[in-house]
N, CA, C and O of each residue as an XYZ file, in Angstrom:
272
protein
N     -15.336     -4.754      7.112
C     -16.441     -4.702      6.244
C     -16.235     -5.993      5.039
O     -15.286     -6.197      4.282
N     -17.542     -6.753      5.213
C     -17.441     -8.085      4.461
C     -18.151     -7.487      3.138
O     -19.138     -6.762      3.262
N     -17.616     -7.815      1.849
C     -18.232     -7.317      0.720
C     -18.596     -8.831     -0.301
O     -18.414    -10.021     -0.044
N     -19.069     -8.265     -1.296
C     -19.256     -9.348     -2.445
C     -20.212    -10.634     -2.032
O     -19.844    -11.809     -1.999
N     -21.196    -10.251     -1.802
C     -22.315    -11.103     -1.466
C     -22.325    -11.914     -0.144
O     -22.848    -13.005      0.084
N     -21.520    -10.993      0.773
C     -21.412    -11.790      1.987
C     -22.881    -11.055      3.154
O     -22.999     -9.905      3.579
N     -23.520    -11.911      3.305
C     -24.608    -11.970      3.771
C     -24.838    -11.387      5.551
O     -24.608    -12.247      6.401
N     -25.196    -10.230      5.966
C     -25.571     -9.693      7.223
C     -24.136     -9.412      7.866
O     -23.857    -10.012      8.904
N     -23.187     -8.509      7.289
C     -21.622     -8.313      7.711
C     -21.825     -8.020      9.242
O     -22.872     -7.499      9.626
N     -20.839     -8.351     10.097
C     -20.820     -8.111     11.521
C     -20.694     -6.834     11.549
O     -20.135     -6.204     10.652
N     -21.314     -6.201     12.813
C     -21.194     -5.031     12.964
C     -22.315     -4.073     12.551
O     -22.339     -2.848     12.667
N     -23.335     -4.986     11.991
C     -24.815     -3.842     11.876
C     -24.792     -3.448     10.296
O     -23.771     -3.480      9.609
N     -26.175     -3.045      9.797
C     -26.166     -2.581      8.413
C     -25.605     -0.984      8.299
O     -25.048     -0.570      7.282
N     -25.753     -0.459      9.063
C     -25.849      1.144      8.942
C     -24.161      1.197      8.982
O     -23.650      1.838      8.064
N     -23.237      0.568      9.985
C     -21.792      0.835      9.746
C     -21.189      0.349      8.389
O     -20.231      0.788      7.753
N     -22.144     -0.820      8.107
C     -21.150     -1.682      7.081
C     -21.431     -0.447      5.838
O     -20.472      0.106      5.299
N     -22.875     -0.106      5.473
C     -23.081      0.415      4.522
C     -22.273      2.128      4.234
O     -21.910      2.670      3.189
N     -22.228      2.585      5.680
C     -21.328      3.812      5.874
C     -20.015      3.170      5.203
O     -19.811      3.617      4.075
N     -19.145      2.285      5.619
C     -17.541      1.905      5.263
C     -17.598      1.462      3.982
O     -16.475      1.165      3.573
N     -18.780      1.241      2.898
C     -18.299      0.781      1.969
C     -17.678      1.631      1.236
O     -17.867      2.834      1.419
N     -16.628      1.071      0.051
C     -15.924      1.830     -0.905
C     -16.670      1.691     -2.028
O     -17.607      0.893     -2.049
N     -16.309      2.534     -3.214
C     -16.909      2.677     -4.375
C     -16.516      1.554     -4.996
O     -15.334      1.256     -5.169
N     -17.738      0.705     -5.455
C     -17.668     -0.548     -6.381
C     -18.074     -1.565     -5.386
O     -18.616     -2.507     -5.965
N     -18.017     -1.716     -4.185
C     -18.298     -2.424     -3.172
C     -19.657     -2.972     -3.202
O     -20.500     -2.106     -3.436
N     -20.201     -4.370     -3.003
C     -21.168     -4.592     -2.984
C     -21.308     -5.757     -1.691
O     -20.526     -6.687     -1.487
N     -22.527     -5.417     -0.901
C     -22.906     -6.106     -0.100
C     -24.229     -6.481      0.192
O     -25.133     -5.739     -0.193
N     -24.575     -7.835      1.006
C     -25.918     -8.395      0.869
C     -26.444     -8.651      2.231
O     -25.740     -8.812      3.228
N     -27.838     -8.678      2.189
C     -28.261     -8.530      3.787
C     -29.686     -9.219      3.364
O     -30.183     -9.024      2.255
N     -30.311    -10.073      4.400
C     -31.137    -10.740      4.572
C     -32.496     -9.861      3.752
O     -32.482     -8.631      3.721
N     -33.476    -10.559      3.202
C     -34.333     -9.782      2.422
C     -35.574     -9.302      3.649
O     -36.363     -8.435      3.272
N     -35.700     -9.711      4.718
C     -36.513     -9.429      5.619
C     -35.984     -7.868      6.350
O     -36.588     -7.187      7.180
N     -34.849     -7.656      5.799
C     -34.470     -6.031      6.030
C     -34.552     -5.315      4.994
O     -33.801     -4.341      4.933
N     -35.527     -5.596      3.829
C     -35.253     -4.635      2.792
C     -35.615     -3.298      2.789
O     -35.144     -2.407      2.082
N     -36.786     -3.192      3.919
C     -37.264     -1.555      3.884
C     -36.439     -0.680      4.526
O     -36.396      0.518      4.248
N     -35.645     -1.316      5.542
C     -34.464     -0.960      6.234
C     -33.182     -0.331      5.368
O     -32.766      0.827      5.336
N     -32.690     -1.586      4.646
C     -31.931     -1.182      3.919
C     -31.967     -0.053      2.584
O     -31.111      0.704      2.125
N     -33.087     -0.280      2.295
C     -33.459      0.868      1.002
C     -33.501      2.270      1.666
O     -33.055      3.255      1.077
N     -34.103      2.344      3.033
C     -34.081      3.287      3.296
C     -32.800      4.307      4.227
O     -32.742      5.484      4.582
N     -31.993      3.229      4.336
C     -30.682      3.741      4.684
C     -29.881      4.245      3.442
O     -29.111      5.205      3.423
N     -30.258      3.292      2.254
C     -29.172      3.955      0.916
C     -29.825      5.202      0.682
O     -29.000      6.069      0.394
N     -31.115      5.652      0.702
C     -31.566      6.859      0.483
C     -31.190      7.865      1.540
O     -31.037      8.964      1.007
N     -31.034      7.891      2.529
C     -30.592      8.844      3.855
C     -29.079      8.782      3.583
O     -28.542      9.816      3.187
N     -28.324      7.654      3.757
C     -27.203      8.142      3.318
C     -26.903      8.796      2.111
O     -26.155      9.773      2.136
N     -27.372      8.399      1.089
C     -26.767      8.950     -0.282
C     -27.283     10.266     -0.337
O     -26.709     11.132     -0.998
N     -28.563     10.543      0.453
C     -28.606     12.337      0.495
C     -27.954     12.934      1.352
O     -27.616     14.066      1.008
N     -27.547     12.518      2.640
C     -26.361     13.175      3.317
C     -24.959     13.499      3.121
O     -24.295     14.493      3.418
N     -24.577     11.995      2.330
C     -23.091     12.000      1.875
C     -22.849     12.344      0.790
O     -21.669     12.532      0.494
N     -23.690     12.507      0.003
C     -23.619     12.607     -1.656
C     -23.181     11.231     -2.180
O     -22.973     11.157     -3.391
N     -23.043     10.327     -1.560
C     -22.888      8.885     -2.176
C     -24.107      8.366     -3.058
O     -25.263      8.774     -2.951
N     -23.674      7.444     -3.905
C     -24.863      6.825     -4.675
C     -24.680      5.469     -4.423
O     -23.581      4.919     -4.476
N     -26.153      4.690     -4.040
C     -26.157      3.433     -3.767
C     -27.071      2.725     -4.997
O     -27.803      3.401     -5.720
N     -26.963      1.676     -5.090
C     -28.267      0.731     -5.888
C     -28.468     -0.308     -4.987
O     -27.709     -0.621     -4.070
N     -29.833     -0.982     -5.377
C     -30.373     -2.185     -4.365
C     -30.693     -3.042     -5.559
O     -31.044     -2.427     -6.566
N     -30.643     -4.169     -5.616
C     -31.118     -5.350     -6.234
C     -31.557     -6.652     -5.441
O     -30.712     -7.294     -4.818
N     -33.091     -7.091     -5.477
C     -33.162     -8.073     -4.743
C     -33.295     -9.439     -5.634
O     -33.809     -9.482     -6.752
N     -32.734    -10.541     -4.927
C     -32.228    -11.639     -5.499
C     -33.555    -12.719     -4.430
O     -33.573    -12.958     -3.222
N     -34.450    -13.113     -5.483
C     -35.697    -13.723     -4.581
C     -35.113    -15.199     -4.315
O     -35.410    -15.788     -3.276
N     -34.400    -15.690     -5.137
C     -34.141    -17.136     -5.432
C     -33.040    -17.345     -3.870
O     -33.039    -18.318     -3.116
N     -32.350    -16.322     -3.784
C     -31.484    -16.482     -2.887
C     -32.182    -16.079     -1.253
O     -31.927    -16.631     -0.182
N     -33.058    -15.012     -1.507
C     -33.389    -14.273     -0.362
C     -32.599    -13.100      0.452
O     -32.725    -12.868      1.654
N     -31.732    -12.392     -0.497
C     -31.248    -11.296     -0.163
C     -31.564    -10.053     -0.996
O     -32.176    -10.081     -2.065
N     -30.977     -8.717     -0.263
C     -30.813     -7.790     -0.821
C     -29.462     -7.215     -0.976
O     -28.687     -6.868     -0.085
N     -29.260     -7.158     -2.669
C     -27.811     -6.548     -2.948
C     -27.731     -5.269     -2.541
O     -28.857     -4.773     -2.497
N     -26.589     -4.271     -2.117
C     -26.623     -3.062     -2.094
C     -24.920     -2.755     -2.696
O     -23.913     -3.167     -2.121
N     -24.935     -1.955     -3.951
C     -24.051     -1.634     -4.348
C     -23.470      0.072     -4.350
O     -24.156      0.903     -4.945
N     -22.221      0.491     -3.671
C     -22.157      1.546     -4.128
C     -21.461      2.228     -5.098
O     -20.272      1.983     -5.301
N     -22.052      3.030     -5.701
C     -21.813      3.358     -7.068
C     -20.611      4.856     -6.948
O     -19.504      5.088     -7.434
N     -21.376      5.473     -6.208
C     -19.938      6.662     -5.975
C     -19.863      7.342     -5.057
O     -18.909      8.109     -4.933
């Protein structure tokens, strides 16, 4: 898993978010925003983890951080 502002890690969005460690941040293309946010909610609910998202319009990415 690639972290710290790497766009579209190899292996896909779902496996990348599942493998995230606490405090890790990954970035995805902004055109995947709806899917990424939906996954963050679903994974958080199922696994008890907490994810936050932040949109960076200047670079065109959505950043996901695992909080716990």
